[in-house]
N, C-alpha and C positions, 0 to 999 in steps of 0.2 A: 143321737138320732133325732130327726125332725119328722113329725107326722103332720099331714095336712088333712083334716084339722087336728090340732094337738089333742092327745089322749093320755089318760093316766096309765102308767105302765106298772106301778107298784105303790102300795100304801101300807103304812104301819102306824099304829097308835102307841106312842111312848108315854103318854100322859096328857094332862090338860094344858093347854096354852104352850105348845112347843115354841121355844124362842130362838133356837139356833140349830142348824143342821149343817154338817160339813163332811167332807170325804177326806181320805188320806191322799196326800199330795207328794210325799217324798219319792225320790227316784226308786223304782222297784216296788213301790207300794201304791202306785197311782190307782185310785178308786177301789182298792182292795177292801177297805173298811169304810164304814160310815158311822157317824156319831150324831146323836140328837139329844138336846137337853130341854127341859121344860120347867114350868112353875110348880105343878102339882102332879104326882108326888115329887118332892125335891130330889131329883136324880138326873143322871144322864145314862144313855144306853149306847153301847158299842155294838155295831151290827156288821154282818157280812155285806160287802158292797154290792154284790151281784144279786143276792136273794133277799136282803134286809132281814135275815134271820138274826135275832138277838144273840149275841155272844157273851156279853157281860153287862151287868146292871150295877151302877155305882151310885150309892146314896150320897147326897151333899150335906146331910145333917152333920153338925159338929161344932167345934169351937171357933169363935170369931177371932180376929186379930187382937181384940181386947181381952181374950181369955174366957169369955162367957159362952155357954152353950146356946146355940140357936137351932130350934127344931125344924125350921122351914127355909133354909137359904136356897134361893132359886138360881138356876143357870141363866146368866144374862147373855153370854155370847161364847162362841167357840170358833177358833181360828186355827187353820192347819199351817204348819211350818212347811215351806217348800224345800228346805235343806235337811231337815231331820225328821225321822219318823215319830212325830209327836203333834199333839193338839194342845193349844192353850185354852183352858176352860176358865172363864171368869165366873166366880160364884158371888152373886150379888150381895146378899146381906152379911156374909161372913167377912167380906173385904179380902178374900183370898183368891189367888190364881193358881190353878193346878196345871202342871205339865203332865200330860197323859202320853206315855210311850206306847206305841202300838206295834213295835217291832217284835214283841214276844207274845202276842195274843194267840 
């Protein structure tokens, strides 16, 4: 939709310093879900695409690729697959990438 002048149609606070927002892109799931990740708290939130109602909250705290616990790994980026119902979530300080399947939310 395009409004003249542009207007806010929805807003949600998922934390401080949100770094990446993406929607579902796979066939049959187009814009059905949205995901947003931020720096604090270290987490990402999966939401209903139409209402932005939070459906699932996932903490990114955990073990790094070196095997050490990190209390505050931040979400650096989120990219949607065009062919599979999944997002690629890059967790900054942990050195990990998570594949998040949204086909069964």
